[in-house]
C-alpha positions as CSV (number, residue, x, y, z in Angstrom):
1,M,35.8,-14.8,61.1
2,D,38.1,-13.9,64.0
3,R,41.5,-12.3,63.6
4,K,43.4,-15.4,64.8
5,H,41.7,-17.7,62.2
6,R,42.2,-15.2,59.4
7,A,45.9,-14.9,60.3
8,G,46.3,-18.6,60.2
9,I,44.9,-18.7,56.7
10,V,47.2,-15.9,55.6
11,G,50.1,-17.8,57.1
12,A,49.2,-21.0,55.3
13,C,48.9,-19.2,52.0
14,I,52.4,-17.6,52.4
15,I,53.9,-21.0,53.2
16,A,52.2,-22.6,50.2
17,I,53.3,-19.9,47.9
18,A,56.9,-20.0,49.2
19,T,57.2,-23.6,48.3
20,L,56.0,-22.9,44.7
21,V,56.9,-19.4,43.7
22,V,60.3,-17.8,43.6
23,V,61.8,-16.9,47.0
24,V,63.7,-13.7,46.6
25,V,65.5,-12.8,49.9
26,M,69.1,-13.7,49.5
27,A,70.4,-16.7,51.6
28,R,73.2,-16.4,54.0
29,G,76.3,-18.5,53.4
30,G,76.1,-22.1,54.6
31,E,72.3,-22.5,54.6
32,S,71.0,-25.7,53.0
33,A,74.6,-27.0,52.6
34,A,74.7,-30.3,50.8
35,P,76.0,-33.0,53.2
36,P,79.0,-35.0,52.0
37,Q,78.0,-38.2,50.1
38,Q,79.8,-41.5,50.5
39,P,79.9,-44.5,48.1
40,D,76.8,-46.7,48.7
41,D,75.8,-50.0,47.0
42,G,78.0,-49.4,44.0
43,V,77.2,-45.7,43.8
44,I,80.0,-43.1,43.8
45,S,79.4,-39.4,44.7
46,E,82.0,-36.7,43.9
47,Q,82.0,-33.0,44.7
48,V,82.8,-30.7,41.7
49,S,82.6,-27.0,41.0
50,W,83.1,-24.6,38.1
51,P,83.4,-20.8,37.8
52,I,80.9,-18.3,36.3
53,G,82.7,-14.9,36.3
54,E,83.8,-14.2,39.9
55,T,81.4,-16.8,41.3
56,N,81.5,-20.6,41.6
57,V,78.9,-23.3,41.2
58,H,79.2,-26.2,43.6
59,A,77.7,-29.6,42.6
60,T,77.6,-33.3,43.2
61,I,78.1,-36.0,40.5
62,T,76.6,-39.3,41.4
63,R,77.5,-42.3,39.2
64,P,77.8,-46.0,38.9
65,D,81.1,-47.6,40.0
66,G,82.3,-48.4,36.5
67,D,84.0,-47.1,33.4
68,G,81.0,-46.3,31.3
69,P,80.3,-44.5,29.1
70,Y,76.9,-43.9,30.8
71,P,74.0,-41.7,29.9
72,A,73.8,-38.7,32.2
73,L,71.3,-36.2,33.6
74,V,71.5,-32.7,34.9
75,F,69.1,-32.0,37.8
76,V,67.5,-28.6,37.7
77,S,65.7,-27.9,41.0
78,R,62.9,-25.5,41.6
79,T,63.7,-21.8,42.1
80,G,64.3,-20.0,45.4
81,F,66.4,-21.5,48.2
82,T,66.1,-25.1,47.0
83,D,69.5,-26.7,47.2
84,R,71.1,-29.4,45.1
85,N,69.4,-32.1,47.2
86,W,65.9,-30.4,46.9
87,N,66.0,-29.2,50.6
88,V,64.7,-25.8,51.5
89,P,65.3,-23.8,54.8
90,Q,61.5,-23.2,55.1
91,L,60.9,-26.9,55.6
92,P,62.4,-29.2,58.3
93,G,64.5,-32.2,57.4
94,T,67.4,-32.9,55.0
95,N,66.1,-36.1,53.3
96,G,65.9,-34.4,49.9
97,S,64.4,-36.2,46.9
98,G,67.1,-34.9,44.6
99,R,69.8,-36.8,46.5
100,L,67.6,-40.0,46.8
101,L,66.7,-39.9,43.1
102,A,70.3,-39.4,42.0
103,A,71.3,-42.6,43.9
104,E,68.5,-44.6,42.4
105,L,69.4,-43.5,38.9
106,A,73.1,-44.4,39.5
107,R,72.0,-47.9,40.5
108,H,70.4,-48.2,37.1
109,D,73.6,-47.0,35.3
110,F,72.9,-43.3,34.9
111,V,75.2,-40.5,35.9
112,T,73.7,-37.4,37.4
113,I,74.9,-34.0,38.4
114,R,73.0,-31.7,40.8
115,Y,74.1,-28.3,41.7
116,D,73.4,-25.5,44.2
117,K,72.3,-22.3,42.6
118,R,74.9,-19.8,43.4
119,H,72.9,-18.0,46.1
120,V,72.3,-21.2,48.0
121,G,74.5,-23.7,50.0
122,P,78.1,-23.7,51.1
123,G,79.2,-21.3,48.3
124,A,76.6,-18.7,48.9
125,E,78.7,-16.5,51.2
126,E,81.5,-16.1,48.7
127,N,79.1,-15.6,45.8
128,L,76.7,-13.1,47.3
129,P,78.8,-10.0,46.9
130,H,79.0,-10.7,43.2
131,L,75.3,-11.7,42.8
132,A,73.4,-8.8,44.4
133,G,71.6,-7.0,41.6
134,N,72.9,-9.5,39.0
135,I,70.6,-12.4,39.3
136,S,68.9,-13.0,36.0
137,L,67.5,-15.7,33.8
138,A,70.7,-15.6,31.8
139,G,72.6,-16.4,35.0
140,H,70.5,-19.4,35.7
141,I,71.0,-20.5,32.1
142,E,74.8,-20.3,32.6
143,E,74.5,-22.6,35.6
144,I,72.7,-25.3,33.5
145,A,75.2,-24.9,30.7
146,G,78.1,-25.3,33.1
147,A,76.6,-28.5,34.5
148,I,76.3,-29.9,31.0
149,Q,79.9,-29.0,30.2
150,T,81.1,-30.5,33.4
151,L,79.4,-33.8,32.5
152,L,80.9,-33.7,29.0
153,A,84.4,-33.4,30.6
154,Q,84.0,-36.8,32.3
155,D,85.3,-39.9,30.5
156,Y,82.5,-42.1,31.9
157,V,79.7,-39.9,30.4
158,D,78.3,-40.7,26.9
159,P,78.3,-37.2,25.2
160,D,75.4,-38.2,23.0
161,E,73.2,-39.1,25.9
162,I,72.8,-36.0,28.0
163,Y,69.3,-35.5,29.5
164,V,67.9,-32.9,32.0
165,L,65.6,-33.7,34.9
166,S,63.7,-30.7,36.2
167,H,61.6,-30.2,39.3
168,G,58.9,-27.6,39.8
169,E,59.9,-24.2,38.4
170,G,63.0,-25.8,37.0
171,A,60.8,-26.8,34.1
172,P,60.5,-23.4,32.4
173,L,64.2,-22.7,33.1
174,T,65.1,-26.0,31.4
175,L,62.7,-25.6,28.5
176,H,63.9,-22.0,27.9
177,Y,67.6,-23.1,28.0
178,H,67.0,-25.9,25.5
179,L,64.9,-23.9,23.1
180,E,67.0,-20.7,23.1
181,H,70.6,-21.8,23.8
182,D,71.4,-25.5,23.2
183,G,70.6,-28.4,21.0
184,R,72.7,-31.0,22.8
185,I,70.0,-32.2,25.2
186,A,68.7,-35.7,24.1
187,G,65.5,-35.5,26.2
188,L,63.8,-34.1,29.2
189,V,62.2,-35.5,32.4
190,I,59.9,-32.8,33.7
191,T,58.6,-33.5,37.2
192,A,55.8,-31.5,39.0
193,P,55.9,-28.7,36.5
194,P,53.6,-25.6,36.6
195,S,51.3,-25.5,33.7
196,R,50.9,-21.7,33.7
197,P,53.2,-18.8,34.4
198,I,54.2,-18.6,38.1
199,A,52.5,-15.2,38.3
200,D,49.2,-16.9,37.4
201,L,49.8,-19.7,39.9
202,F,50.3,-17.1,42.7
203,I,46.8,-15.8,42.0
204,E,45.4,-19.3,42.0
205,Q,47.1,-20.1,45.3
206,V,45.5,-16.9,46.8
207,R,42.1,-17.8,45.4
208,A,42.2,-21.3,46.9
209,Q,43.5,-20.3,50.3
210,F,41.0,-17.6,50.8
211,Q,38.0,-19.4,49.3
212,H,36.0,-19.4,52.5
213,L,36.3,-15.7,53.2
214,P,33.5,-13.4,52.1
215,E,36.0,-10.8,50.9
216,R,37.9,-13.4,48.8
217,D,37.1,-11.8,45.4
218,D,38.3,-8.4,46.6
219,I,41.6,-10.0,47.9
220,V,42.1,-11.8,44.6
221,A,41.4,-8.7,42.5
222,G,43.9,-6.8,44.6
223,C,46.6,-9.4,44.2
224,E,45.9,-9.4,40.4
225,A,46.4,-5.7,40.3
226,L,49.6,-6.0,42.4
227,M,51.0,-8.7,40.1
228,A,50.2,-6.8,36.9
229,S,52.0,-3.7,38.3
230,F,55.0,-5.8,39.2
231,L,55.3,-7.5,35.8
232,A,54.9,-4.1,34.1
233,G,57.8,-2.7,36.0
234,E,55.7,-0.2,37.9
235,P,56.6,0.9,41.5
236,F,55.0,-1.0,44.4
237,V,52.0,0.5,46.1
238,P,50.2,-1.5,48.8
239,H,46.7,-2.5,47.8
240,P,44.1,-1.7,50.4
241,E,42.0,-4.9,49.9
242,V,45.0,-7.2,50.3
243,P,46.1,-8.5,53.7
244,P,49.5,-7.1,54.9
245,S,51.2,-10.4,54.6
246,L,50.5,-10.7,50.9
247,N,51.3,-7.0,50.3
248,N,54.6,-7.7,52.0
249,Y,55.2,-10.7,49.8
250,V,54.6,-8.8,46.6
251,S,56.7,-6.0,47.9
252,S,59.6,-8.4,48.4
253,L,59.5,-9.3,44.7
254,Y,60.9,-5.8,44.1
255,D,64.1,-6.5,45.9
256,P,66.7,-5.1,43.5
257,R,69.2,-7.8,44.4
258,N,66.9,-10.3,42.6
259,L,65.8,-8.5,39.6
260,P,65.4,-9.0,36.7
261,F,65.2,-12.7,37.3
262,V,62.0,-12.7,39.3
263,R,60.1,-10.8,36.6
264,E,61.6,-13.1,33.9
265,I,60.8,-16.4,35.6
266,M,57.3,-15.4,36.7
267,A,56.3,-14.5,33.2
268,L,57.5,-17.7,31.4
269,D,54.7,-19.9,30.2
270,P,55.6,-23.6,30.6
271,A,52.8,-24.9,28.3
272,D,53.9,-22.6,25.5
273,L,57.5,-23.6,25.9
274,L,56.6,-27.3,26.0
275,M,54.6,-27.0,22.7
276,Q,57.9,-25.9,21.0
277,L,59.9,-28.9,22.3
278,N,61.4,-31.0,19.6
279,V,63.1,-33.8,21.7
280,P,61.5,-36.6,23.7
281,A,60.1,-35.6,27.1
282,L,58.4,-37.3,30.0
283,V,56.1,-35.2,32.2
284,V,55.5,-36.6,35.7
285,I,52.9,-35.3,38.1
286,G,51.9,-37.2,41.2
287,Q,48.2,-37.7,41.9
288,K,48.9,-36.6,45.5
289,D,50.8,-33.5,44.6
290,A,49.3,-30.6,46.7
291,Q,51.1,-27.9,44.7
292,V,50.5,-29.0,41.1
293,D,47.2,-30.6,40.3
294,W,47.7,-33.7,38.1
295,E,44.2,-33.3,36.6
296,V,44.2,-29.5,36.1
297,D,47.8,-28.8,35.4
298,G,48.4,-32.1,33.7
299,G,45.3,-31.7,31.7
300,L,46.4,-28.3,30.5
301,L,49.8,-29.5,29.4
302,Q,48.4,-32.6,27.7
303,A,45.9,-30.4,25.8
304,A,48.7,-28.1,24.7
305,T,50.8,-31.0,23.4
306,T,48.0,-33.4,22.2
307,D,49.6,-33.7,18.7
308,L,53.1,-34.2,20.0
309,A,53.8,-38.0,20.2
310,H,57.3,-37.4,21.6
311,I,55.9,-36.0,24.8
312,E,54.6,-38.6,27.3
313,Y,52.9,-38.3,30.6
314,E,52.9,-40.3,33.8
315,F,50.6,-39.6,36.8
316,P,51.8,-41.9,39.6
317,E,49.0,-42.7,42.0
318,N,50.8,-42.1,45.3
319,A,53.5,-39.5,44.5
320,D,53.5,-36.1,46.2
321,H,55.1,-32.9,44.9
322,V,58.7,-34.0,45.7
323,L,58.1,-37.5,44.2
324,K,57.9,-39.2,47.7
325,Y,55.4,-41.9,48.5
326,Q,52.3,-40.4,50.2
327,P,50.2,-43.1,52.1
328,K,47.3,-40.7,52.9
329,P,44.2,-40.9,50.7
330,R,44.2,-38.2,48.1
331,E,41.3,-36.3,49.6
332,E,43.2,-35.9,52.9
333,V,46.4,-34.5,51.3
334,T,46.8,-30.7,51.8
335,Q,49.5,-28.2,51.4
336,D,50.3,-28.5,55.1
337,D,51.9,-31.9,54.2
338,A,54.7,-30.0,52.7
339,R,56.2,-29.7,56.2
340,D,57.0,-33.4,56.0
341,Y,58.5,-33.5,52.5
342,N,62.0,-34.1,53.8
343,A,61.4,-36.1,57.0
344,A,63.9,-38.8,57.6
345,D,61.3,-41.6,57.1
346,R,60.0,-40.4,53.8
347,V,61.0,-42.5,50.7
348,L,60.7,-42.0,47.0
349,D,57.5,-43.3,45.3
350,P,58.4,-46.6,43.7
351,E,56.0,-46.1,40.8
352,T,57.6,-42.8,40.0
353,V,61.1,-44.1,40.1
354,E,60.1,-47.0,37.8
355,A,58.4,-44.7,35.3
356,I,61.5,-42.4,35.1
357,V,64.0,-45.3,34.8
358,N,61.9,-47.1,32.2
359,W,61.5,-44.0,30.1
360,L,65.2,-43.2,30.2
361,M,66.1,-46.8,29.3
362,Q,63.7,-46.7,26.4
363,Q,65.4,-43.5,25.1
364,T,68.9,-44.8,25.5
365,Q,68.2,-48.2,24.0
366,A,66.4,-46.7,21.1
367,D,69.6,-44.8,20.2
């Protein structure tokens, strides 16, 4: 295989991993800023913020135009540079699914709050001096807790009907928060979750992307050794069998500004956490998701929770990783389609929206 083709495969692998695994280089202020929202079709959006130490979290509440009280959801986006609207700088477009889904839920009488992690968006520049070296799982948990407290302070929110909707790696964060820190959450909507620790998914991404190379097994073994050393807290040493781009990626995980969070989140096991859940949950994985396999990952999660009747599953036929409608046949969907996730003409998958709304209505009406 020539050098140009090999470089293309390495580049595709890095792009795929970056959309799934933690991105650890600190964002500059102003990147992925959430655009101002205006009332639309009876939907009201308000900008709010709250402090955590010397930093501030910036968020958007989207709600029906009424007095309530309404059930409410906290949106927890995937890790890395994903902003409150589910946009990322690595991908073009600003038509984020988080913003679209918040508006849809408001039209069905649900309040939502979605926030920028403190190293992302318009507040990043003021927060960064206080975050370097202090990013941790506990800090992300504080962000979730602050979002819940902000909802509880609103007169139009029903304090007994607080739910959390997570996306991607937001799932283990949310599950960890609920199991370890809070019993207030009435239920969870878990979209496009990993079924295994992110460290394991990194290896699977490498295995899939390099499957046609004769040296694939050596590359995978080298990446396994690099990841094991990282999780064990050992110093980084480049592996001779691993391409430079992947060596550089693993080396970036050691950035002291982002530890210990990277080690903490990459080691969390979503299936194990889900097995411990004691509140109703809906797990949603689209059949055209190129990052999370609805049969493999969905099957693993279902197998882990087979005796838990309060955990339900939906696998919408045409939903992609960000819950958008994907018209391509499933066999033609690849990770390269991630480049179009937030294109202006992409819309939410109707089946997915219906499944989430119906499940939430069942929960709130049951109470």
